[in-house]
OpenMM code with the backbone's topology and positions (N, CA, C; nanometers):
from openmm import Vec3, app, unit

residues = "MET PRO GLN PRO LYS GLU SER LYS LEU GLU LEU VAL PRO TRP PRO LYS ASP ASP GLU ILE ARG TRP VAL GLN TRP ARG ILE GLY GLU ARG GLU ALA ILE ASP ALA GLY LYS THR ALA ASP TRP ASN LYS GLU GLY SER CYS SER LEU THR ASP TYR ARG VAL TRP LEU LEU HIS GLU GLN ASP GLY LEU SER PHE GLN GLU ILE GLY ASN ARG LEU PHE SER GLN CYS ALA GLY PRO ASP ASN ARG LYS MET ARG ALA TYR ARG ALA HIS ASP ARG VAL GLU ALA GLU PHE HIS ARG GLY ASN ARG LYS ARG ALA THR LYS PRO PRO LYS LEU GLN VAL HIS ALA PHE GLY VAL TRP ALA THR ASP LEU ALA ALA PHE THR ALA LEU LEU LEU ALA ASN ILE".split()
positions = [
    Vec3(-3.3595, -1.1121, 1.6271),
    Vec3(-3.2874, -1.1877, 1.5274),
    Vec3(-3.1607, -1.1113, 1.4898),
    Vec3(-3.0468, -1.1787, 1.4857),
    Vec3(-2.9215, -1.1082, 1.4545),
    Vec3(-2.9181, -1.0628, 1.3086),
    Vec3(-2.8629, -0.9460, 1.2909),
    Vec3(-2.8500, -0.8894, 1.1571),
    Vec3(-2.7273, -0.9497, 1.0881),
    Vec3(-2.7397, -0.9816, 0.9586),
    Vec3(-2.6214, -1.0341, 0.8878),
    Vec3(-2.5166, -0.9246, 0.8732),
    Vec3(-2.3921, -0.9640, 0.8850),
    Vec3(-2.2834, -0.8681, 0.8690),
    Vec3(-2.2715, -0.8284, 0.7228),
    Vec3(-2.2370, -0.7040, 0.7053),
    Vec3(-2.2227, -0.6530, 0.5690),
    Vec3(-2.0991, -0.7165, 0.5062),
    Vec3(-2.1186, -0.7805, 0.3940),
    Vec3(-2.0057, -0.8466, 0.3284),
    Vec3(-1.9334, -0.7466, 0.2377),
    Vec3(-1.8023, -0.7545, 0.2387),
    Vec3(-1.7202, -0.6676, 0.1551),
    Vec3(-1.6315, -0.7556, 0.0690),
    Vec3(-1.6108, -0.7112, -0.0523),
    Vec3(-1.5208, -0.7828, -0.1406),
    Vec3(-1.3769, -0.7464, -0.1057),
    Vec3(-1.2961, -0.8474, -0.0893),
    Vec3(-1.1548, -0.8254, -0.0623),
    Vec3(-1.0795, -0.8242, -0.1951),
    Vec3(-0.9999, -0.7230, -0.2152),
    Vec3(-0.9208, -0.7144, -0.3367),
    Vec3(-0.7974, -0.8031, -0.3224),
    Vec3(-0.7742, -0.8843, -0.4217),
    Vec3(-0.6559, -0.9695, -0.4225),
    Vec3(-0.5444, -0.8914, -0.4906),
    Vec3(-0.4314, -0.8733, -0.4222),
    Vec3(-0.3238, -0.7960, -0.4851),
    Vec3(-0.2645, -0.8684, -0.6045),
    Vec3(-0.2232, -0.7898, -0.7023),
    Vec3(-0.1588, -0.8454, -0.8210),
    Vec3(-0.0173, -0.8879, -0.7851),
    Vec3(0.0352, -0.9874, -0.8538),
    Vec3(0.1793, -1.0146, -0.8398),
    Vec3(0.2591, -0.8961, -0.8949),
    Vec3(0.3749, -0.8714, -0.8368),
    Vec3(0.4563, -0.7553, -0.8752),
    Vec3(0.4906, -0.7565, -1.0242),
    Vec3(0.5184, -0.8758, -1.0805),
    Vec3(0.5497, -0.8837, -1.2239),
    Vec3(0.4332, -0.8362, -1.3096),
    Vec3(0.3109, -0.8704, -1.2696),
    Vec3(0.1928, -0.8263, -1.3442),
    Vec3(0.1741, -0.6756, -1.3344),
    Vec3(0.1989, -0.6205, -1.2166),
    Vec3(0.1881, -0.4750, -1.2013),
    Vec3(0.2894, -0.4038, -1.2902),
    Vec3(0.4113, -0.4565, -1.2939),
    Vec3(0.5156, -0.3950, -1.3768),
    Vec3(0.4775, -0.4016, -1.5242),
    Vec3(0.4266, -0.5166, -1.5700),
    Vec3(0.3838, -0.5280, -1.7104),
    Vec3(0.2685, -0.4335, -1.7407),
    Vec3(0.1749, -0.4194, -1.6462),
    Vec3(0.0605, -0.3301, -1.6668),
    Vec3(0.1084, -0.1861, -1.6810),
    Vec3(0.2017, -0.1451, -1.5950),
    Vec3(0.2534, -0.0083, -1.6017),
    Vec3(0.3351, 0.0113, -1.7291),
    Vec3(0.4132, -0.0884, -1.7694),
    Vec3(0.4877, -0.0778, -1.8951),
    Vec3(0.3918, -0.0619, -2.0137),
    Vec3(0.2802, -0.1321, -2.0096),
    Vec3(0.1798, -0.1195, -2.1163),
    Vec3(0.1196, 0.0206, -2.1161),
    Vec3(0.0904, 0.0761, -1.9968),
    Vec3(0.0369, 0.2122, -1.9884),
    Vec3(0.1379, 0.3131, -2.0418),
    Vec3(0.2672, 0.2922, -2.0154),
    Vec3(0.3705, 0.3832, -2.0661),
    Vec3(0.3725, 0.3794, -2.2187),
    Vec3(0.3694, 0.2594, -2.2770),
    Vec3(0.3659, 0.2483, -2.4229),
    Vec3(0.2417, 0.3118, -2.4819),
    Vec3(0.1302, 0.2952, -2.4122),
    Vec3(0.0042, 0.3539, -2.4565),
    Vec3(0.0118, 0.5067, -2.4563),
    Vec3(0.0649, 0.5652, -2.3474),
    Vec3(0.0769, 0.7110, -2.3382),
    Vec3(0.1762, 0.7655, -2.4415),
    Vec3(0.2853, 0.6918, -2.4663),
    Vec3(0.3812, 0.7366, -2.5665),
    Vec3(0.3200, 0.7346, -2.7058),
    Vec3(0.2376, 0.6344, -2.7357),
    Vec3(0.1704, 0.6277, -2.8661),
    Vec3(0.0702, 0.7415, -2.8814),
    Vec3(0.0017, 0.7756, -2.7731),
    Vec3(-0.0929, 0.8874, -2.7775),
    Vec3(-0.0183, 1.0182, -2.8011),
    Vec3(0.0938, 1.0370, -2.7297),
    Vec3(0.1725, 1.1605, -2.7472),
    Vec3(0.2309, 1.1708, -2.8872),
    Vec3(0.2649, 1.0572, -2.9483),
    Vec3(0.3200, 1.0576, -3.0839),
    Vec3(0.2113, 1.0705, -3.1900),
    Vec3(0.0858, 1.0647, -3.1501),
    Vec3(-0.0248, 1.0768, -3.2444),
    Vec3(-0.0575, 0.9485, -3.3177),
    Vec3(-0.0078, 0.8350, -3.2687),
    Vec3(-0.0331, 0.7073, -3.3351),
    Vec3(-0.1687, 0.6480, -3.3000),
    Vec3(-0.2196, 0.6789, -3.1812),
    Vec3(-0.3510, 0.6289, -3.1396),
    Vec3(-0.4307, 0.7422, -3.0780),
    Vec3(-0.5611, 0.7204, -3.0707),
    Vec3(-0.6494, 0.8186, -3.0083),
    Vec3(-0.6466, 0.7999, -2.8579),
    Vec3(-0.6739, 0.9077, -2.7847),
    Vec3(-0.6672, 0.8980, -2.6391),
    Vec3(-0.7993, 0.8573, -2.5744),
    Vec3(-0.9014, 0.8301, -2.6512),
    Vec3(-1.0297, 0.7935, -2.5925),
    Vec3(-1.0298, 0.6509, -2.5397),
    Vec3(-0.9353, 0.5692, -2.5821),
    Vec3(-0.9363, 0.4286, -2.5435),
    Vec3(-0.8300, 0.3953, -2.4392),
    Vec3(-0.7733, 0.4949, -2.3749),
    Vec3(-0.6658, 0.4666, -2.2808),
    Vec3(-0.7208, 0.4185, -2.1468),
    Vec3(-0.6408, 0.3360, -2.0803),
    Vec3(-0.6760, 0.2875, -1.9473),
    Vec3(-0.5882, 0.3594, -1.8468),
    Vec3(-0.6341, 0.3611, -1.7230),
    Vec3(-0.5577, 0.4282, -1.6188),
    Vec3(-0.5780, 0.5779, -1.6245),
    Vec3(-0.5641, 0.6418, -1.5112),
    Vec3(-0.5909, 0.7854, -1.5058),
    Vec3(-0.4661, 0.8693, -1.4799),
    Vec3(-0.3504, 0.8067, -1.4740),
    Vec3(-0.2271, 0.8804, -1.4437),
    Vec3(-0.1578, 0.9259, -1.5717),
    Vec3(-0.0622, 1.0145, -1.5526),
    Vec3(0.0131, 1.0666, -1.6671),
    Vec3(0.1313, 0.9757, -1.6985),
    Vec3(0.1939, 1.0021, -1.8107),
    Vec3(0.3115, 0.9258, -1.8522),
    Vec3(0.4228, 0.9381, -1.7486),
    Vec3(0.4427, 1.0573, -1.6959),
    Vec3(0.5463, 1.0782, -1.5950),
    Vec3(0.5165, 0.9991, -1.4683),
    Vec3(0.3908, 0.9948, -1.4267),
    Vec3(0.3537, 0.9181, -1.3076),
    Vec3(0.3914, 0.7713, -1.3235),
    Vec3(0.3586, 0.7145, -1.4398),
    Vec3(0.3905, 0.5736, -1.4632),
    Vec3(0.5415, 0.5510, -1.4699),
    Vec3(0.6137, 0.6451, -1.5276),
    Vec3(0.7596, 0.6307, -1.5338),
    Vec3(0.8216, 0.6355, -1.3942),
    Vec3(0.7713, 0.7255, -1.3096),
    Vec3(0.8205, 0.7341, -1.1717),
    Vec3(0.7959, 0.6018, -1.0996),
    Vec3(0.6758, 0.5482, -1.1113),
    Vec3(0.6420, 0.4223, -1.0435),
    Vec3(0.7343, 0.3102, -1.0900),
    Vec3(0.7571, 0.3025, -1.2208),
    Vec3(0.8405, 0.1956, -1.2755),
    Vec3(0.9866, 0.2101, -1.2304),
    Vec3(1.0373, 0.3320, -1.2279),
    Vec3(1.1746, 0.3523, -1.1822),
    Vec3(1.1910, 0.3128, -1.0355),
    Vec3(1.0890, 0.3405, -0.9553),
    Vec3(1.0988, 0.3072, -0.8131),
    Vec3(1.0800, 0.1578, -0.7889),
    Vec3(0.9799, 0.0982, -0.8516),
    Vec3(0.9464, -0.0415, -0.8239),
    Vec3(1.0376, -0.1396, -0.8972),
    Vec3(1.0698, -0.1118, -1.0220),
    Vec3(1.1489, -0.2068, -1.1003),
    Vec3(1.2994, -0.1841, -1.0822),
    Vec3(1.3409, -0.0590, -1.0886),
    Vec3(1.4836, -0.0295, -1.0834),
    Vec3(1.5336, -0.0015, -0.9422),
    Vec3(1.4423, 0.0201, -0.8481),
    Vec3(1.4810, 0.0408, -0.7089),
    Vec3(1.5429, 0.1760, -0.6797),
    Vec3(1.5178, 0.2751, -0.7634),
    Vec3(1.5723, 0.4088, -0.7390),
    Vec3(1.4959, 0.4768, -0.6265),
    Vec3(1.5638, 0.5625, -0.5530),
    Vec3(1.4985, 0.6383, -0.4464),
    Vec3(1.4169, 0.7518, -0.5083),
    Vec3(1.3278, 0.8089, -0.4276),
    Vec3(1.2472, 0.9199, -0.4771),
    Vec3(1.3344, 1.0413, -0.5063),
    Vec3(1.4420, 1.0585, -0.4314),
    Vec3(1.5329, 1.1698, -0.4581),
    Vec3(1.6007, 1.1537, -0.5941),
    Vec3(1.6473, 1.0323, -0.6245),
    Vec3(1.7115, 1.0070, -0.7538),
    Vec3(1.6125, 1.0245, -0.8684),
    Vec3(1.4916, 0.9748, -0.8489),
    Vec3(1.3885, 0.9887, -0.9531),
    Vec3(1.3530, 1.1353, -0.9723),
    Vec3(1.3390, 1.2080, -0.8613),
    Vec3(1.3070, 1.3503, -0.8701),
    Vec3(1.4140, 1.4287, -0.9440),
    Vec3(1.5386, 1.3966, -0.9155),
    Vec3(1.6481, 1.4658, -0.9848),
    Vec3(1.6509, 1.4312, -1.1331),
    Vec3(1.6088, 1.3100, -1.1681),
    Vec3(1.6116, 1.2664, -1.3073),
    Vec3(1.4924, 1.3203, -1.3873),
    Vec3(1.3719, 1.3119, -1.3313),
    Vec3(1.2513, 1.3469, -1.4079),
    Vec3(1.1975, 1.4869, -1.3800),
    Vec3(1.2300, 1.5430, -1.2640),
    Vec3(1.1771, 1.6752, -1.2276),
    Vec3(1.2904, 1.7746, -1.2064),
    Vec3(1.3912, 1.7676, -1.2910),
    Vec3(1.5090, 1.8544, -1.2747),
    Vec3(1.4765, 2.0022, -1.2945),
    Vec3(1.3667, 2.0321, -1.3624),
    Vec3(1.3303, 2.1717, -1.3861),
    Vec3(1.2722, 2.2375, -1.2611),
    Vec3(1.2371, 2.1594, -1.1591),
    Vec3(1.1785, 2.2142, -1.0364),
    Vec3(1.2891, 2.2589, -0.9418),
    Vec3(1.2612, 2.3663, -0.8695),
    Vec3(1.3602, 2.4213, -0.7770),
    Vec3(1.3607, 2.3407, -0.6474),
    Vec3(1.4779, 2.3129, -0.5977),
    Vec3(1.4932, 2.2506, -0.4671),
    Vec3(1.4842, 2.0997, -0.4704),
    Vec3(1.5752, 2.0317, -0.4026),
    Vec3(1.5741, 1.8856, -0.4015),
    Vec3(1.4535, 1.8277, -0.3281),
    Vec3(1.4065, 1.8970, -0.2245),
    Vec3(1.2898, 1.8464, -0.1521),
    Vec3(1.1641, 1.8525, -0.2383),
    Vec3(1.1536, 1.9568, -0.3198),
    Vec3(1.0404, 1.9703, -0.4108),
    Vec3(1.0418, 1.8575, -0.5136),
    Vec3(1.1573, 1.8268, -0.5696),
    Vec3(1.1679, 1.7189, -0.6682),
    Vec3(1.1354, 1.5836, -0.6051),
    Vec3(1.1844, 1.5623, -0.4841),
    Vec3(1.1579, 1.4358, -0.4142),
    Vec3(1.0083, 1.4206, -0.3868),
    Vec3(0.9425, 1.5277, -0.3425),
    Vec3(0.7990, 1.5209, -0.3125),
    Vec3(0.7177, 1.4987, -0.4395),
    Vec3(0.7559, 1.5588, -0.5499),
    Vec3(0.6855, 1.5367, -0.6759),
    Vec3(0.6955, 1.3905, -0.7193),
    Vec3(0.8132, 1.3314, -0.7021),
    Vec3(0.8305, 1.1906, -0.7371),
    Vec3(0.7462, 1.1020, -0.6456),
    Vec3(0.7448, 1.1334, -0.5171),
    Vec3(0.6656, 1.0548, -0.4224),
    Vec3(0.5165, 1.0622, -0.4559),
    Vec3(0.4679, 1.1819, -0.4857),
    Vec3(0.3247, 1.1980, -0.5161),
    Vec3(0.2869, 1.1286, -0.6473),
    Vec3(0.3758, 1.1331, -0.7456),
    Vec3(0.3490, 1.0631, -0.8718),
    Vec3(0.3412, 0.9128, -0.8470),
    Vec3(0.4313, 0.8596, -0.7667),
    Vec3(0.4295, 0.7170, -0.7308),
    Vec3(0.3004, 0.6829, -0.6580),
    Vec3(0.2585, 0.7707, -0.5684),
    Vec3(0.1377, 0.7462, -0.4901),
    Vec3(0.0126, 0.7464, -0.5776),
    Vec3(0.0101, 0.8292, -0.6817),
    Vec3(-0.1062, 0.8298, -0.7719),
    Vec3(-0.1202, 0.6962, -0.8441),
    Vec3(-0.0086, 0.6370, -0.8850),
    Vec3(-0.0148, 0.5062, -0.9507),
    Vec3(-0.0506, 0.3980, -0.8491),
    Vec3(0.0019, 0.4084, -0.7294),
    Vec3(-0.0331, 0.3123, -0.6242),
    Vec3(-0.1835, 0.3151, -0.5970),
    Vec3(-0.2448, 0.4309, -0.6107),
    Vec3(-0.3886, 0.4415, -0.5897),
    Vec3(-0.4662, 0.3608, -0.6933),
    Vec3(-0.4111, 0.3447, -0.8120),
    Vec3(-0.4778, 0.2623, -0.9127),
    Vec3(-0.4758, 0.1146, -0.8747),
    Vec3(-0.3794, 0.0768, -0.7903),
    Vec3(-0.3751, -0.0593, -0.7381),
    Vec3(-0.4428, -0.0680, -0.6018),
    Vec3(-0.5148, 0.0383, -0.5628),
    Vec3(-0.5875, 0.0473, -0.4359),
    Vec3(-0.4926, 0.0362, -0.3171),
    Vec3(-0.3782, 0.1028, -0.3294),
    Vec3(-0.2819, 0.1111, -0.2200),
    Vec3(-0.2388, 0.2557, -0.2075),
    Vec3(-0.1535, 0.2822, -0.1108),
    Vec3(-0.0995, 0.4161, -0.0948),
    Vec3(-0.1928, 0.5068, -0.0168),
    Vec3(-0.1605, 0.6347, -0.0163),
    Vec3(-0.2386, 0.7319, 0.0604),
    Vec3(-0.3673, 0.7731, -0.0084),
    Vec3(-0.3770, 0.7511, -0.1379),
    Vec3(-0.4942, 0.7965, -0.2146),
    Vec3(-0.5719, 0.6786, -0.2699),
    Vec3(-0.6065, 0.5859, -0.1864),
    Vec3(-0.6778, 0.4674, -0.2324),
    Vec3(-0.8070, 0.5107, -0.3007),
    Vec3(-0.8247, 0.4665, -0.4226),
    Vec3(-0.9445, 0.5022, -0.4978),
    Vec3(-1.0449, 0.3887, -0.4871),
    Vec3(-1.1515, 0.4139, -0.4181),
    Vec3(-1.2566, 0.3141, -0.4071),
    Vec3(-1.3718, 0.3585, -0.4965),
    Vec3(-1.4224, 0.2669, -0.5732),
    Vec3(-1.5356, 0.3011, -0.6578),
    Vec3(-1.6601, 0.3099, -0.5719),
    Vec3(-1.7368, 0.4135, -0.5945),
    Vec3(-1.8601, 0.4311, -0.5187),
    Vec3(-1.9695, 0.3470, -0.5828),
    Vec3(-2.0472, 0.2785, -0.5023),
    Vec3(-2.1561, 0.2014, -0.5611),
    Vec3(-2.2610, 0.2963, -0.6197),
    Vec3(-2.3231, 0.2576, -0.7301),
    Vec3(-2.4231, 0.3460, -0.7893),
    Vec3(-2.5459, 0.3561, -0.6991),
    Vec3(-2.6066, 0.4721, -0.7012),
    Vec3(-2.7273, 0.4923, -0.6218),
    Vec3(-2.8462, 0.4354, -0.6986),
    Vec3(-2.9207, 0.3521, -0.6323),
    Vec3(-3.0364, 0.2888, -0.6951),
    Vec3(-3.1637, 0.3292, -0.6225),
    Vec3(-3.2692, 0.3421, -0.6987),
    Vec3(-3.4005, 0.3706, -0.6417),
    Vec3(-3.4944, 0.2571, -0.6801),
    Vec3(-3.5711, 0.2092, -0.5829),
    Vec3(-3.6653, 0.1012, -0.6083),
    Vec3(-3.8006, 0.1628, -0.6419),
    Vec3(-3.8557, 0.1234, -0.7571),
    Vec3(-3.9856, 0.1707, -0.8022),
    Vec3(-4.0777, 0.0515, -0.8232),
    Vec3(-4.2015, 0.0792, -0.8526),
    Vec3(-4.2973, -0.0283, -0.8747),
    Vec3(-4.2627, -0.1097, -0.9988),
    Vec3(-4.1933, -0.0495, -1.0942),
    Vec3(-4.1616, -0.1192, -1.2183),
    Vec3(-4.0166, -0.1659, -1.2251),
    Vec3(-3.9460, -0.1653, -1.1135),
    Vec3(-3.8093, -0.2141, -1.1130),
    Vec3(-3.7154, -0.1216, -1.0394),
    Vec3(-3.5891, -0.1420, -1.0603),
    Vec3(-3.4853, -0.0639, -0.9950),
    Vec3(-3.4236, 0.0292, -1.0985),
    Vec3(-3.4117, 0.1542, -1.0614),
    Vec3(-3.3577, 0.2547, -1.1513),
    Vec3(-3.2294, 0.3114, -1.0925),
    Vec3(-3.1330, 0.3365, -1.1766),
    Vec3(-3.0086, 0.3987, -1.1328),
    Vec3(-3.0253, 0.5500, -1.1400),
    Vec3(-2.9950, 0.6184, -1.0303),
    Vec3(-3.0053, 0.7646, -1.0318),
    Vec3(-2.8878, 0.8262, -1.1073),
    Vec3(-2.7750, 0.7607, -1.1050),
    Vec3(-2.6588, 0.8061, -1.1801),
    Vec3(-2.6316, 0.7023, -1.2888),
    Vec3(-2.6873, 0.7236, -1.4051),
    Vec3(-2.6811, 0.6246, -1.5130),
    Vec3(-2.5377, 0.6013, -1.5607),
    Vec3(-2.4566, 0.7039, -1.5618),
    Vec3(-2.3186, 0.6889, -1.6080),
    Vec3(-2.2393, 0.5973, -1.5141),
    Vec3(-2.2559, 0.6158, -1.3833),
    Vec3(-2.1849, 0.5312, -1.2869),
    Vec3(-2.2350, 0.3878, -1.2945),
    Vec3(-2.3642, 0.3713, -1.3135),
    Vec3(-2.4216, 0.2371, -1.3219),
    Vec3(-2.3724, 0.1658, -1.4474),
    Vec3(-2.3656, 0.2354, -1.5598),
    Vec3(-2.3163, 0.1775, -1.6840),
    Vec3(-2.1691, 0.1407, -1.6723),
    Vec3(-2.0908, 0.2283, -1.6094),
    Vec3(-1.9483, 0.1989, -1.5913),
    Vec3(-1.9289, 0.0757, -1.5032),
    Vec3(-2.0123, 0.0624, -1.4003),
    Vec3(-2.0040, -0.0541, -1.3124),
    Vec3(-2.0389, -0.1806, -1.3885),
    Vec3(-2.1417, -0.1742, -1.4710),
    Vec3(-2.1794, -0.2916, -1.5491),
    Vec3(-2.0704, -0.3301, -1.6473),
    Vec3(-2.0120, -0.2317, -1.7153),
    Vec3(-1.9075, -0.2616, -1.8136),
    Vec3(-1.7803, -0.3128, -1.7462),
    Vec3(-1.7526, -0.2664, -1.6249),
    Vec3(-1.6323, -0.3116, -1.5542),
    Vec3(-1.6453, -0.4569, -1.5093),
    Vec3(-1.7674, -0.5041, -1.4890),
    Vec3(-1.7889, -0.6398, -1.4395),
    Vec3(-1.8197, -0.7396, -1.5495),
    Vec3(-1.8079, -0.6972, -1.6734),
    Vec3(-1.8340, -0.7907, -1.7847),
    Vec3(-1.7099, -0.8687, -1.8149),
] * unit.nanometer
topology = app.Topology()
chain = topology.addChain("A")
for resn in residues:
    res = topology.addResidue(resn, chain)
    for name in ("N", "CA", "C"):
        topology.addAtom(name, app.Element.getBySymbol(name[0]), res)
């Protein structure tokens, strides 16, 4: 009997306008945290304020990584170093959209089947998965 193929969920890419608004919201959120207006326990996204600014300058304003590096990483020595820092910051944000070189895939929680039901071996990952799908 043929085995069923493993089904995978395909991620639907966001429209560019939605991505830009999401990053603008993250920038405002990080600025409020830095100003002490809000607590940092409720923030979304895992990148820094600089990472989001680099992504927005490249995607919205169309600046090159060299121009962004010279603008945001001027304290670093060497133009190649500044360009690479800008590229890596952009790539970290792209990973949040499941693109780029550092695609972040969520690992499925490990489950164990017992006589009284299914138990999650990593309760934190299982809880995060449940909350993400609500």
